[in-house]
N, C-alpha and C positions, 0 to 999 in steps of 0.2 A: 973525472972531477964531479962526484956525485954533488946533486943539488940539495941535499939534506943538510948539509952543513950551515953554519951560521952565514949571514950576509947574503941570503938568497937573492935579494933585490940587486946587489952589486953584481952577482953572477949573471943574472937575467940580463942587466944593462950591458956588461961586457959582450954577452952572446949576441945580442940584438945589434950593437955597434958593429961587430966584425962580420955579421951576416950582411949588414947593409954596405960594408965596404966590398964585399965579394972578393976578398984575398984567396979564398980556397973554396973547394966545392962544398955546398950546403951539407951534404951527407957526412963528409969528413968532419966538418965544423960541429955537427950533432954529436959525432962519435967522441970527438975530443972533450966535450962538455958532458957526456955520459947520459944523453937523453935521446928520445926517439926523434925521427924526422917530423912526425905529427906533431909532437910538442914543441919542437923549434919553430915550425911554421905557425903554430898558435901564438907563441910569444912575440914573434916577428910582426904578425898581423895586429895584434893588440896595441903594440907600441906605435905602429903606423895609424892606427885609429885614435887612441886615446893618449899617446905619449908616455911619459914615465908612470903616470897613474894606471896605466892598462896593465902594468906587470904585477900589480897587487893581486893576490889571491881573492877570487870572488866567493861570497857566501854560497854554499850548497843548497840552501833552503829556497825551494820553489817560489817564483815571483806569486804565483796563484796555485791554489790546490782545489781539486774537484770537490772535496769534502769540506772546505773551509765554510765556517758559518758566516751568515750575513749578520749585520747589526740588528735587524728585525727580529730574527730568530734568537739572537743572544738576549735582547731586551725582553722578549716574550717568555723566556725560560726563566730569567731573574723575577719577572713579575709573577709567574705561576708560583716560584719557590717562596717569594715574600708573603703571599697568600696563604700558603700552606708550609709554615716554617718547620712543622714536625714531619713533613713528608721527605723521603730520601730521594736521591738522584733517579732510582728506578721508577718511582712513582711519579716524579715530575715529568719524566720523559715519556711515560705512558700517557699522562694527562695532555701533554702537548701533542702526542699523536692523535689522541681522540678529539681534540678541539680543533685541529689543523689537518683534517684528512688530506687536503691537497697539496701539503708541503712536504718537503724532504725532512725526515725525522733524523737528528743527528744520533750518533751511537752512544750507548750507555757510558762507555769510557769518556767520550768527549763531553757529556752533560757532567760527569763527575768532575773532571779536570776544570771545566769552566766554573762550575759551582764552588769548587775548592779555591780557585784563584779569588773569586769573589768573597771568600770567607764565610760561605753559606752552608758548609758542610760540618755537621757535628760528628765526631768519632765516638762511639759507644762500645763499652765493654760487654761482651756476652757472658751471661751466666751458664754454668753447667748444669743440665738437668741431673738431678738426684733421684733417689728412691723414696718410696712407699709410705703409706700411712696404716692406721689400724683397720677401718673399713676402707680398703683400698683396691681397685682393679686395674688402675694404670692402663686403661683402655685407650687405645688410639682410635680416633673417629675415622671411619672410611666413607660415611654417608652422612647426610643431614639427620638430626634428631636422634643420632646414636648417643652423643654426650652433649649436654647442656652445662655451661658453667655459670656459677652464680657468686656474687659478692658484694659488699657494700663499698663504694667508693669513700675515700676519706672525706669527711665532712669539712665544709667552709661556711662562713657567714656571708649572707647576702648585705647589700647595702642599707638594708632595712633591718639588720641585725637578726634576721631569721637563719636558723641553721638549715643547710642545705646539705643533705646526705642521700645521694642517688643510690638506689638498688639497681644493679645491672644484671642482665642474664644475656648469655652469648651462645650461640652454636658453635661448637668446637670444630666442626668439619669446615662450615663454610665462612666462619669468623662473623657471621651476621649478628648484630646487636639487636636482640628481640626486645629488650627492655632497658631504658635508662629513666628511671622514675624517683624524683625527689620524694620521699616519705616523711610524714611527720614524726615518725618514730620507727623503731626497728623491732617491735614487738612482734610475736609469732601469729597473732591473729591478723595484723596489719599486712605482713609479708604473705600470709596464706591468701588473703583476698587477692593481692596483686597476682599471685600465680593462678589462682582461679580463672582470672580474666585471661591470663596468658595462655592456659590450656585449652580455653574455649576457642580462642583465636588461632592457635598454631597446633593442637593437639598435644599428645604425650610424648616426651622423649623416652629412650630406653633408660638413661643414666643421668644423674646430676651430680657434678663435682662441686665440692664446696671447701671452704676451711673448716677449722674446728670452733669458730665463734658462734655466738648466738645470733639469730634463732636457729641456724643451720644444724647445731650440735650443742649438747649439754655435757659439760666436762665431767660432772659427778654422776651422770646417769649410766645405765647398763650400755655398753658400747657406744657411749656418746649420744645416744638417741634423744632427739627432742620432740615435742609435740609436731612440728613442721616436718622433720625427716621421717617420722612415723606415718604421717599422712602420705608422704610420697611413696613410701614402702607399700603402703595399702593400696595405692593407685597402680602398682606394678612397676614402679621406677626404682631401679637400683641406685645404691649410694656409692660415691667415691670420694673419699676425704684425702686431702694432702695433709702432709705431716705438720705439727704444730711449728709455727715460725718459719715455714718454708713456702712463701709465696712464689718462689720460682717454679714449683711444681705445678703452677696454673699460670705459666708465664704469659701465654697470649692474652688471658684475660688482665693480667697486671699491665701489659702494654697498651692495651685498650684504655686502661684507667689513666695511664700517663697522657693519653691524648685527650682525654677529658680534662685533665689538670692544666694542660698547656693551652688548650683552645677553648675552655668554657669558664672553669673555676676562676674567680676574681676577675674576670674580664667583662662581666656584664652587670650593669648597674639596674637595680630594681628588686621587687618583692619575690617571693617564692615562685608565683605564676610566670614572672618574666624569666627566672632562672629555669623553670621547666621548659618554656618556649625556646630558650636557647639550647637546651639538651635536645629537644626534638629536631631542631634544625641540624645540629651536629650529628645527630644519629642518622638522619636521612641522608646527609652528606657522606658519612662513613660508610653506609651500606650501598648507596648507589653510584657514588663518584670516586671514592678513594680506591685506586688500585692496590693489590696486595702481592707482595713477592711469593708468599707461600701459596697463593692460588694461581700462580702463573700470570700475574698482572691482571686478574680479573677482579671484580667487584664482588663482595659477599652476596649481595642481592641476585646475582646471576647464578649462583650455585644453591642457595637455600630454597627448599620447598617444604611445605607444611606436612606435618606427620599424619600417617594414615591411622594412627592410634587415636581413637576418639575420647574426649573426656565427658564422662557421665557424672555430674555433681550429685545426682540423687543418691540416697543411702544405699549400701551394699553391704554384703557380709563377706567375709574372708573365709575361703574354703580350704580345707587341708585334706591330704589323702586318706583313704579308708584306713581304720586302725589307729589313727591319731586321736588323742583325747583333746576336745576343745574346752578351753577355760576362758572366761571373760576376765579381764583385768578390771579391778574395781577402782574407785575413785583415789584410794589411798595407795594405789601401785601394786597391791597384793592379789594373788590368785588363791583360790582354795583346792587342795588336793589331798585326798586321804584324810580329810578332817584337820589338815594343817593349813596354816596361812603362810604362803611363800611370797617374799618380796621380790618383784621385779623392778619396775619403774613406773612412775606416775605419767611418763610420756605416752605410755600405751593404755591409759585409761579409757575405759568404754570399748576397747578392740577385743577380739579373741586372739589367744595363742594357740598354737598346736603342740601337743606333747608326744613326741614319739618315743615309745618305750624301747630301752636298751637292756631290760633284764635287771634283776637284783636291785629294784627300787631306784633305778637310774633312767632319766628321760633326757633326750635332746629336746630343746624348747625353740620353737620356730615361731617367728612373726612374719607373715606373707612369705617372701622367698628368702628371708634372712635367718640363719641359725644364731640365737642369741647366746647358747651355751649349753652345758650339761648340768642337769640339776640332779643331785643325789639326795634322796629323801632321808638318809641315815644322818647327814649333818645339816640338811636343809639349806644347802649353799649353792650357789650358781658358780660353775667353773667356766673358764673360757672355752669356746668351741674348739673342737679337734677331736 
């Protein structure tokens, strides 16, 4: 008589009643009802202890769990999340571990589940990384200062109706935000002055990744060179440009901009100086307190070190290998070669280019370490490098 059928409670009551009458041996009674002697003794004892209610199946959930969170821990994790609404469960757990070193730290899955039940977890779609730009290296940074990323955060108005448009610079390896500066404009000279101070403080990177907007690039110029990017090249810094309309190719920088949008933009009342003060506080927290999943839950400031490449702002000359012809780019963007005026770009005015002879009145034109293209004197036209 299997007990998996319906009316299990009735069967258990019949079994207990007959067991108490002792009309037959207990082992035989258990065989008749298709249960083990251990199960039979269990139901008999439960009936004697709790009556009919003792025959109900008990929950298998343990009354207590060694890893069960106490109220103080739950409240503290929720409090930390409310202070950092843009941080995910992994960052919140790491912050809890750091701020409460003497307490048991819950597992990541527990923090995720708890924040999810509180409605404090936002699901995000991940963009797929795709390919390349015109001047593109797609270099993966494996050490600090190999690649810096730069962009302007989308502007907003302060409560004083002043336009706030931060220029942001980040080290791609450590995710350290080196600059978050609200500038009065985005002119090349203004941005160059910012980078001069940045280079003096941190040294020179090997490469700078940017989009194709001004002042980082010029859409109508040779290879998109601007006065600013030409200066970077002259300093020995390589260029890496993402494709037009593809901010996902600079994904970590864009995610950092989302943090500014959520934690600073339109959340602070006051003039431009007040907005800058808020950006400085945010940058300090981002670099020194906010753990980062891509860094093994370390903070950017724990990984970043200054560059060993020193910035020398004094005037210098570009040098090219022996056998190259050196020509200075005039104010109108032209160079003079074999009594001919060849148009390059005004972005290089004042700088020297190197001409590498390819024979038959053809030259490869170099600016610093970048090949600008092939110049054929027969048609006086610059062709793409290759």
